C-alpha positions in Angstrom: -28.9 42.4 58.0 -27.1 44.7 60.7 -26.6 43.3 64.1 -29.3 44.0 66.7 -28.4 46.3 69.5 -29.4 45.0 73.0 -32.8 46.4 74.2 -32.7 48.9 77.0 -34.7 48.0 80.0 -34.8 48.9 83.7 -31.7 47.0 84.4 -29.4 47.8 81.3 -30.5 51.6 81.1 -27.5 53.9 79.7 -26.3 55.9 82.6 -24.1 59.0 82.6 -20.5 58.6 83.7 -18.1 61.0 85.3 -17.0 63.6 83.2 -19.1 65.0 80.5 -22.7 64.6 81.5 -24.5 66.5 78.6 -28.2 65.8 78.5 -28.1 66.1 74.8 -30.1 63.2 73.4 -30.4 61.8 70.0 -33.9 62.0 68.4 -35.7 58.8 68.6 -35.7 56.5 65.6 -39.1 56.6 63.5 -41.3 53.9 65.0 -39.6 53.6 68.3 -40.6 56.7 70.3 -39.6 55.0 73.5 -35.8 54.7 72.6 -33.6 56.7 74.5 -30.2 58.1 73.8 -27.0 57.8 75.6 -24.4 60.6 76.4 -21.9 61.0 73.8 -19.2 59.9 75.7 -21.0 56.5 76.6 -22.3 56.2 73.2 -18.9 56.5 71.9 -17.5 54.2 74.0 -20.4 51.7 73.2 -20.0 52.3 69.7 -16.2 51.6 69.8 -16.9 48.4 71.4 -19.6 47.3 69.1 -17.2 48.4 66.2 -14.8 45.8 67.5 -17.4 43.1 67.7 -18.5 44.1 64.1 -14.9 43.7 62.9 -14.4 40.4 64.6 -17.9 39.1 63.3 -17.1 40.1 59.9 -13.7 38.5 60.2 -15.2 35.4 61.1 -18.0 35.5 58.4 -15.3 36.2 55.8 -13.3 33.2 56.6 -16.2 31.1 56.9 -17.1 32.1 53.1 -13.7 31.8 51.8 -13.2 28.4 53.2 -16.2 26.3 54.2 -14.1 24.1 56.3 -13.4 26.9 58.8 -15.8 26.7 61.5 -15.8 28.2 64.9 -17.8 25.3 65.9 -15.1 22.8 65.1 -15.3 19.6 66.9 -11.9 19.8 68.7 -12.1 23.4 69.6 -15.8 23.1 70.5 -14.9 20.3 73.1 -12.0 22.2 74.3 -14.0 25.3 75.0 -16.7 23.4 76.7 -14.2 21.9 78.9 -12.7 25.6 79.7 -15.9 27.0 80.3 -17.2 24.1 82.5 -15.1 24.9 85.4 -16.6 28.5 85.3 -20.2 28.3 84.1 -23.0 27.9 86.5 -25.0 24.7 86.7 -27.4 23.7 84.2 -30.4 26.0 84.1 -28.6 29.1 85.0 -28.9 32.1 83.0 -26.0 32.4 80.4 -23.5 35.2 81.0 -22.0 37.4 78.4 -19.1 35.8 76.5 -20.3 32.3 77.1 -20.4 29.9 73.9 -23.9 28.6 72.9 -23.4 25.2 71.1 -19.9 25.9 70.5 -20.3 29.4 69.2 -19.6 32.6 71.1 -22.9 34.8 71.8 -21.9 37.9 69.7 -23.5 41.2 69.3 -25.1 40.3 66.1 -26.9 37.5 67.9 -30.2 37.6 69.6 -29.3 36.9 73.5 -31.8 36.0 76.2 -33.3 39.0 78.0 -31.0 40.4 80.7 -27.7 39.5 78.9 -25.0 42.2 78.1 -22.8 42.7 74.9 -19.6 41.1 74.7 -17.0 42.1 77.2 -13.6 43.3 76.2 -12.1 39.9 77.8 -14.5 38.0 75.7 -13.8 39.7 72.5 -10.0 39.1 73.1 -10.8 35.4 73.6 -12.9 35.2 70.6 -10.1 37.1 68.5 -7.6 34.5 69.7 -9.7 31.6 68.8 -10.4 33.1 65.4 -6.7 33.7 64.6 -5.9 30.1 66.1 -8.7 28.5 63.8 -7.5 30.7 60.8 -3.7 29.5 61.3 -4.7 25.8 61.8 -6.9 25.9 58.6 -4.0 27.8 56.6 -1.5 25.1 57.4 -4.1 22.4 56.4 -4.4 24.0 53.1 -0.7 24.3 52.7 -0.5 20.6 53.6 -3.2 19.8 51.0 -1.2 21.8 48.5 1.9 19.7 49.2 0.2 16.6 48.8 -0.9 17.7 45.3 2.3 19.6 44.2 4.9 17.4 45.5 3.0 14.0 44.9 3.7 12.9 48.3 2.0 9.6 49.5 0.1 10.1 52.5 -0.4 7.2 54.9 -2.9 7.9 57.9 -2.4 6.1 61.0 -4.9 6.2 63.9 -3.5 6.0 67.4 -5.3 4.5 70.4 -7.9 6.7 72.0 -6.5 8.6 75.0 -8.8 9.3 77.9 -7.6 12.0 80.2 -8.4 15.5 81.3 -5.8 17.1 78.7 -7.4 15.8 75.5 -10.7 14.5 76.6 -10.3 11.3 75.1 -10.7 12.5 71.4 -9.3 10.4 68.6 -6.2 11.7 67.1 -5.1 11.2 63.8 -1.4 11.1 63.0 -0.2 11.6 59.3 3.0 10.2 57.9 4.2 11.5 54.8 6.4 9.3 52.5 8.3 10.7 49.4 8.4 8.4 46.1 12.1 8.0 46.7 11.3 6.5 50.1 8.9 4.4 48.4 11.1 3.3 45.6 13.9 2.4 48.2 11.5 0.5 50.3 10.2 -1.4 47.5 13.7 -2.1 45.9 15.1 -3.2 49.4 12.2 -5.3 50.8 9.7 -5.8 47.9 7.0 -3.9 49.8 6.2 -2.2 53.1 6.0 -4.4 56.2 2.9 -3.8 58.4 3.3 -1.6 61.2 1.8 -4.0 63.7 4.6 -6.0 65.3 2.5 -9.1 65.5 1.7 -9.0 61.8 5.2 -8.0 61.1 6.6 -11.0 63.0 4.3 -13.3 61.3 4.8 -11.9 57.8 8.8 -12.4 58.4 8.3 -15.9 59.5 6.4 -16.5 56.1 9.0 -14.9 54.2 11.6 -17.3 55.7 9.5 -20.3 55.1 8.9 -19.2 51.5 12.7 -18.7 51.0 13.7 -22.3 52.3 10.9 -23.7 50.0 12.3 -21.7 46.9 15.8 -23.0 47.7 14.7 -26.4 48.2 12.9 -26.3 44.7 15.6 -24.3 42.7 18.7 -26.1 43.8 17.4 -29.4 42.2 16.1 -27.8 39.2 19.3 -26.0 38.8 21.4 -29.4 39.3 19.0 -31.0 36.8 19.5 -28.1 34.3 23.2 -28.3 34.7 23.3 -32.1 34.2 21.4 -31.7 30.9 23.6 -29.3 29.8 26.8 -31.3 30.6 25.0 -34.4 29.0 23.8 -32.2 26.0 26.0 -29.3 25.9 25.6 -25.9 24.1 22.2 -23.8 23.5 20.6 -26.5 21.5 21.3 -29.6 23.8 23.0 -31.5 21.0 23.6 -34.7 23.0 27.2 -34.4 23.7 29.1 -32.3 26.1 31.6 -31.3 23.2 32.3 -32.4 19.7 34.0 -35.9 19.5 36.2 -35.0 16.4 37.3 -38.5 16.2 37.9 -38.4 12.7 41.1 -36.3 13.3 42.6 -39.4 15.0 44.2 -40.6 11.9 45.3 -37.1 10.9 48.2 -35.3 12.1 48.8 -31.6 12.3 52.0 -32.0 10.0 50.0 -33.6 7.4 48.2 -30.1 7.0 49.8 -28.1 3.9 51.5 -25.3 4.9 49.1 -22.8 2.9 46.1 -24.2 4.7 47.6 -24.1 8.3 45.6 -21.8 10.6 43.0 -21.0 7.9 39.3 -22.0 6.9 41.0 -25.2 5.2 42.7 -26.5 8.5 40.5 -28.9 10.3 42.6 -28.6 13.4 41.2 -25.0 13.9 37.7 -26.2 13.6 35.5 -26.5 16.9 33.6 -29.5 15.5 34.7 -32.0 13.0 32.1 -34.7 13.3 30.5 -35.7 10.2 32.8 -33.5 8.1 35.3 -34.8 5.5 38.6 -33.5 7.1 40.6 -34.2 3.8 42.3 -30.9 3.1 41.0 -29.6 -0.3 41.0 -26.0 -1.7 38.7 -26.7 -4.4 35.7 -24.7 -4.8 32.5 -24.1 -7.0 31.4 -20.8 -7.8 34.4 -19.6 -5.7 32.9 -21.4 -2.7 34.8 -24.1 -0.9 33.4 -27.7 -0.9 35.8 -28.8 1.9 34.1 -30.8 4.5 31.8 -32.6 1.9 31.8 -36.1 1.3 32.1 -37.2 -2.2 28.9 -39.6 -2.1 25.4 -39.1 -1.1 21.9 -41.0 -1.0 18.8 -39.5 -2.3 16.7 -42.5 -1.9 15.3 -41.7 1.7 11.7 -41.0 2.3 10.8 -38.6 5.0 7.3 -40.1 5.6 4.6 -42.2 3.5 2.9 -38.9 2.7 5.7 -37.6 0.5 7.8 -39.1 -2.4 11.6 -39.9 -1.6 14.0 -37.4 -2.6 14.9 -39.0 -5.8 11.3 -38.8 -7.0 9.4 -35.6 -7.9 7.7 -33.6 -5.4 4.6 -31.9 -6.9 4.5 -28.6 -5.5 1.4 -26.7 -5.8 -0.6 -30.0 -5.3 1.2 -31.9 -2.6 1.0 -30.0 0.9 4.4 -28.9 2.4 4.7 -29.5 5.9 7.8 -27.7 7.1 9.6 -25.9 9.8 11.9 -23.0 10.0 15.2 -23.3 12.1 15.7 -19.6 12.6 18.4 -18.2 14.8 20.9 -20.7 13.7 23.0 -19.1 10.9 21.2 -15.6 11.2 20.8 -14.5 14.9 17.7 -13.2 16.0 17.8 -12.0 19.7 14.1 -13.2 20.3 14.8 -16.6 19.0 18.5 -16.9 20.7 18.4 -14.4 23.8 21.1 -16.4 25.4 23.5 -14.8 22.9 22.4 -11.4 23.9 21.1 -11.3 27.5 24.6 -11.6 29.3 25.6 -8.2 28.0 24.5 -5.0 29.6 21.8 -3.1 27.8 23.7 0.0 27.9 26.3 -1.6 25.4 23.7 -1.5 22.7 24.1 -5.0 21.6 20.8 -5.6 19.6 21.9 -7.5 16.5 24.5 -9.9 15.0 26.5 -6.7 13.7 26.8 -5.1 17.1 27.5 -8.5 18.8 30.5 -9.2 16.7 31.7 -5.7 17.2 31.7 -6.5 20.8 33.1 -9.7 20.8 36.0 -8.8 18.5 38.5 -11.5 18.0 36.4 -13.9 20.1 33.6 -13.8 17.9 34.6 -16.8 15.5 35.0 -19.2 18.5 31.8 -18.0 20.1 29.6 -18.2 16.9 31.2 -21.6 15.6 30.2 -23.1 19.0 26.8 -21.9 18.6 26.5 -23.3 14.9 27.8 -26.6 16.3 25.3 -26.9 19.2 22.1 -24.9 18.4 20.8 -27.3 15.9 22.6 -30.7 15.3 22.2 -34.1 13.7 19.7 -35.2 16.1 17.6 -32.1 15.4 16.8 -33.3 11.9 15.9 -36.7 13.2 13.3 -35.2 15.3 12.1 -33.0 12.7 11.6 -36.0 10.5 10.0 -37.9 13.6 7.5 -35.1 13.8 6.1 -35.5 10.5 7.8 -32.7 8.7 9.1 -33.0 5.2 10.6 -29.6 4.7 13.1 -27.5 6.7 13.7 -23.8 5.9 17.4 -22.8 6.5 18.0 -19.0 6.9 21.7 -18.2 6.4 23.4 -14.7 5.9 25.7 -13.2 3.2 28.7 -13.4 5.5 28.5 -17.1 4.9 29.9 -16.3 1.5 31.8 -13.1 1.9 32.3 -9.8 3.9 32.8 -6.4 2.9 35.3 -3.6 4.3 34.0 -2.2 7.6 31.9 -5.6 8.3 32.5 -7.2 11.8 30.6 -10.4 10.9 32.6 -13.8 11.0 33.1 -14.8 7.4 32.7 -18.5 5.9 32.4 -20.5 9.1 28.7 -20.7 9.0 29.0 -21.9 5.2 30.7 -25.0 6.4 27.9 -25.9 8.8 25.2 -25.1 6.3 26.6 -27.6 3.9 26.5 -30.1 6.7 23.0 -29.2 7.6 21.9 -29.9 4.2 23.4 -33.6 4.4 21.6 -34.1 7.8 18.4 -33.2 6.1 19.2 -35.5 3.3 19.9 -38.4 5.6 16.3 -37.8 6.9 14.6 -37.6 3.5 14.0 -33.9 4.1 13.8 -31.5 1.3 15.4 -27.9 2.0 14.2 -24.4 1.4 17.5 -22.2 1.3 16.8 -18.7 2.5 19.0 -15.8 2.0 18.1 -14.1 5.3 20.5 -11.1 5.4 21.8 -9.4 2.3 24.6 -6.4 2.1 23.2 -3.1 3.6 20.3 -4.7 5.0 16.9 -5.2 3.2 14.6 -4.0 6.1 16.4 -2.5 8.9 15.4 -5.4 11.4 17.9 -7.1 13.6 17.5 -10.4 11.8 18.9 -8.9 8.6 22.3 -8.6 10.5 22.0 -4.9 11.4 19.2 -3.0 12.9 18.6 0.5 11.7 18.7 2.2 8.3 17.9 0.1 5.1 20.9 0.5 3.1 20.1 -2.2 0.1 18.6 -0.5 -3.0 18.2 2.5 -0.8 20.5 5.3 0.3 24.1 6.1 -0.7 25.3 2.7 -1.2 21.9 1.1 -2.1 22.9 0.3 -5.6 26.3 -0.9 -4.7 24.6 -3.3 -2.2 22.2 -4.4 -4.7 25.0 -5.4 -7.1 26.9 -6.9 -4.3 23.9 -9.3 -3.5 23.4 -10.1 -7.2 27.2 -11.3 -7.1 26.5 -13.4 -4.0 23.6 -15.0 -5.7 25.8 -15.6 -8.8 28.1 -17.5 -6.4 25.3 -19.5 -4.6 23.5 -20.5 -7.7 26.6 -21.9 -9.3 27.3 -24.1 -6.1 23.7 -25.3 -5.6 23.4 -26.1 -9.3 25.7 -29.0 -8.9 24.0 -32.5 -9.1 24.1 -33.4 -5.4 21.7 -30.6 -4.6 19.1 -31.3 -7.2 17.0 -33.4 -5.2 17.4 -32.2 -1.7 17.0 -28.2 -2.5 13.5 -27.8 -3.2 13.4 -24.1 -2.8 15.9 -21.4 -3.4 15.2 -18.1 -1.8 16.2 -14.6 -3.1 16.1 -12.4 -0.2 13.9 -12.7 3.2 11.5 -9.9 3.8 12.5 -7.0 1.9 10.6 -4.1 3.3 9.0 -3.1 0.1 6.6 -0.6 1.9 9.7 1.4 2.6 11.6 0.7 -0.7 11.2 1.8 -4.3 8.8 -1.0 -5.6 9.9 -0.9 -9.1 13.5 -1.1 -8.1 13.0 -4.0 -6.0 10.9 -5.8 -9.0 13.8 -4.9 -11.3 16.4 -6.5 -8.9 14.3 -9.6 -8.6 13.8 -10.1 -12.3 17.9 -10.0 -12.7 18.4 -12.3 -9.7 15.9 -15.0 -11.3 17.9 -14.7 -14.5 21.3 -15.2 -12.9 20.1 -18.2 -10.7 18.4 -19.8 -13.7 21.3 -19.2 -16.1 23.6 -20.9 -13.6 21.4 -24.2 -13.9 19.4 -24.1 -10.6 16.2 -26.0 -11.3 14.6 -25.7 -8.0 11.7 -23.3 -7.4 12.6 -19.8 -6.7 11.1 -18.0 -3.8 10.6 -14.2 -3.8 9.2 -12.4 -0.7 5.8 -10.6 -1.3 7.4 -7.6 0.7 4.5 -7.1 2.8 2.6 -5.6 0.1 -0.2 -8.4 0.4 -1.1 -11.0 -1.9 -3.8 -9.0 -4.0 -1.0 -6.3 -4.9 0.9 -9.0 -6.9 -1.9 -9.7 -9.3 -0.6 -9.6 -13.0 3.0 -9.0 -11.8 6.1 -11.4 -12.5 3.9 -13.6 -14.7 5.4 -16.2 -17.4 8.2 -17.3 -15.1 8.1 -21.1 -14.5 8.8 -22.4 -11.0 8.3 -18.9 -9.2 6.9 -19.1 -5.6 5.7 -16.0 -3.8 6.8 -16.2 -0.2 4.1 -14.4 2.2 4.8 -14.6 5.8 1.6 -14.6 7.9 2.3 -14.5 11.6 -0.1 -15.3 14.5 2.7 -15.3 17.1 3.2 -11.5 17.1 -0.5 -10.8 17.7 -1.7 -10.7 21.2 -5.2 -11.9 20.4 -4.3 -14.5 17.9 -1.4 -16.1 20.2 -4.2 -17.2 22.7 -5.7 -19.4 20.1 -5.4 -23.1 20.4 -3.9 -25.2 17.7 -7.2 -26.0 15.9 -8.4 -22.3 16.1 -5.1 -21.3 14.5 -5.7 -23.8 11.7 -9.2 -22.6 11.0 -8.0 -19.0 11.0 -5.2 -19.6 8.6 -7.5 -21.8 6.5 -10.5 -19.5 6.4 -8.4 -16.1 6.1 -5.7 -17.0 3.7 -7.0 -19.9 1.4 -8.8 -17.7 -0.9 -5.8 -15.3 -1.2 -3.5 -18.1 -2.1 -5.6 -19.8 -4.8 -6.0 -16.3 -6.2 -2.2 -16.1 -6.1 -1.5 -19.7 -7.5 -4.0 -19.0 -10.5 -1.7 -17.8 -13.3 -4.6 -16.0 -14.9 -5.1 -13.8 -12.1 -1.7 -14.1 -9.8 
């Protein structure tokens, strides 16, 4: 609707002005016979003024349409305008003059005004335009700030100041906005652990609390640290072996001059060993299957019984009917970062030390001494006594191929772990515990996981050197099976493992099956009578039905974990047992049955 013009009356009738006083009149509008026309000059002057009003009004309406937040009646402008007009406006009840604001909105040409009011004056229009421009500018800045919040991701923290009551701002409440960049946030959190409160009293109180907390923390940590250090000094090493360092008293009656020249500074020189406790230090280069027997005593005793639930070592253990209660000693001869984090955590992650391969690469010439100390301390004689006391009768000992040999380009420490593996078997024997020998890492890596020695690509039976590494692993079993076929291991080695966790879901299944058949033939031909353990390769027990049948003493090694499942790890002990019995019992019974498994 177009704006309504002021109605002419006796007081506001158009009058001729000096100059052109032509009496020409405009014809009256239909339906308004009493309407009078003004002179052209007056009419033109009034029209120009009205057009300015129309333009200003249209501009205001346009801004109001584009952004609803723009309002001529904004609280702040309204209050300020009222204060400005308060000084010049008549008292309450007086007639409103042209250009005055009504409820914070200027009375314009397009609004109905009380009788007797005039159209907006030029001065009022100028004021209105100034207010409009100011409002538009302010709203534009607000929109730009809003866009900055979204685009730059700045964090806005608003802080209200106290209300100031004075004539300048009328006591209105101001809001002060503080912009904080993400970099500032990160720096503040990194420096202080969080933002301190703005209020000085709260800040002071929080600082006092932090000081008290720090003192309490020191009081707690210092005694704990002393206690831990004391235990380490008493126990030594990562495993707490009950001694600060090896006794090596068996070297007291031996002189370095007694060591043959060919043996000095080699594997066969006991004076180069970190730990000689419970080893036979008589120098000998005798081997079985190409593997040294040095360190072994010539006598042994298999009459020990781990507990009343199982037979002594020199008695037959009925596998398949007598329950096996065993424990795994992982991370000892085959490093696993999650089991032995102390071997890996001291190094910067940027060095990329993620497995035994990269660790030995980084250690270089210090790798042999570092790893031998680990072999000596991580698991020890007392550990096997504790295993027995806990009611276990079996122990699974993972070891790696570099206990036997290494190949060109290998950074691994050769042979030292072999000596400690032989001592570990003797510690088990002393406690009546049977051993499950587990070849945990083969040349090339059978699964590409860190516990295979080298994380990354599977190079066993796969890739350019896959066949070569397969042959190498068979050669290793040829040596191992000759050694453990000796009479001294007939009773104590209950299970002989071929390879730990080959990733058959990524390897050619038929190739792995053929390799397994060949390995079994080698082991049996060399005289090993222990049960042979072969891995299920993560195929699942049902996938093995009808395969590898007709082979006596063959055990399918299936690894069912509950520790790596977030939901299952919350189970209590009894729930874990129920879960295993309910979920796995049927599969195991089906697998044991030679008619189906």
